[in-house]
C-alpha positions in Angstrom: -4.4 11.0 22.5 -4.8 12.0 18.9 -2.7 15.2 19.5 0.2 13.0 20.6 -0.1 10.7 17.6 -0.2 13.7 15.3 2.9 15.3 17.0 4.7 11.9 16.6 4.0 11.7 12.9 4.8 15.3 12.3 8.1 15.1 14.2 9.3 12.6 11.5 9.4 9.4 13.5 10.0 6.9 10.8 8.6 4.0 12.9 5.3 5.9 13.3 5.2 6.9 9.6 5.9 3.3 8.6 3.0 2.0 10.7 0.6 4.4 9.2 1.7 3.7 5.8 1.4 0.0 6.4 -2.1 0.4 7.9 -3.5 2.6 5.1 -1.8 0.0 2.5 -3.5 -2.9 4.2 -6.9 -1.1 4.1 -6.5 -0.5 0.4 -5.7 -4.0 -0.2 -8.6 -5.2 1.9 -11.2 -3.1 0.1 -9.7 -3.4 -3.5 -8.0 -6.8 -3.4 -4.6 -7.8 -4.8 -3.9 -6.5 -8.3 -4.2 -9.4 -11.0 -1.1 -11.1 -12.2 -0.4 -10.7 -15.9 1.0 -14.3 -16.1 -2.4 -15.7 -15.4 -4.1 -14.0 -18.2 -1.5 -15.0 -20.9 -2.8 -17.6 -23.3 -6.4 -17.0 -22.6 -8.7 -17.7 -25.3 -11.0 -14.8 -24.6 -9.7 -11.2 -24.1 -11.0 -9.6 -21.1 -12.3 -6.0 -21.6 -10.9 -3.8 -18.9 -13.4 -1.1 -17.7 -12.5 2.1 -16.0 -13.7 0.8 -12.7 -11.3 -2.3 -13.1 -8.5 0.2 -13.9 -9.3 2.2 -10.7 -9.4 -0.9 -8.5 -6.1 -2.1 -10.1 -4.3 1.1 -9.5 -5.7 1.4 -5.9 -4.5 -2.1 -5.1 -1.1 -1.3 -6.7 -0.9 1.8 -4.3 -1.8 -0.4 -1.3 1.1 -2.6 -2.1 3.5 0.3 -2.5 2.4 1.9 0.8 3.0 -1.4 2.6 6.5 -1.6 1.1 7.2 2.0 1.9 5.9 1.3 5.5 8.3 -1.6 5.8 11.3 0.6 4.3 10.4 3.5 7.0 10.3 0.9 9.8 13.6 -0.6 8.7 15.3 2.7 8.4 14.0 3.6 12.0 16.2 0.7 13.1 19.4 2.5 12.3 21.6 3.4 15.5 21.3 6.9 16.8 
């Protein structure tokens, strides 16, 4: 079962690649949350100190969003006529 799935991914099937990218991106968002919106922090009276761990979580959540977007793009490109 896994051999067939790996062969499909290695053959360059854009739909399968898009599914994997979307799944991994969804997992990253589930574990690290959505990145904070800078608009909500504007006008705050107290400046929030950003720790290295917070920076890591923000980067991983942004990566998750990018993977989901890339997955959608791959699946959309897979719809092109052969």
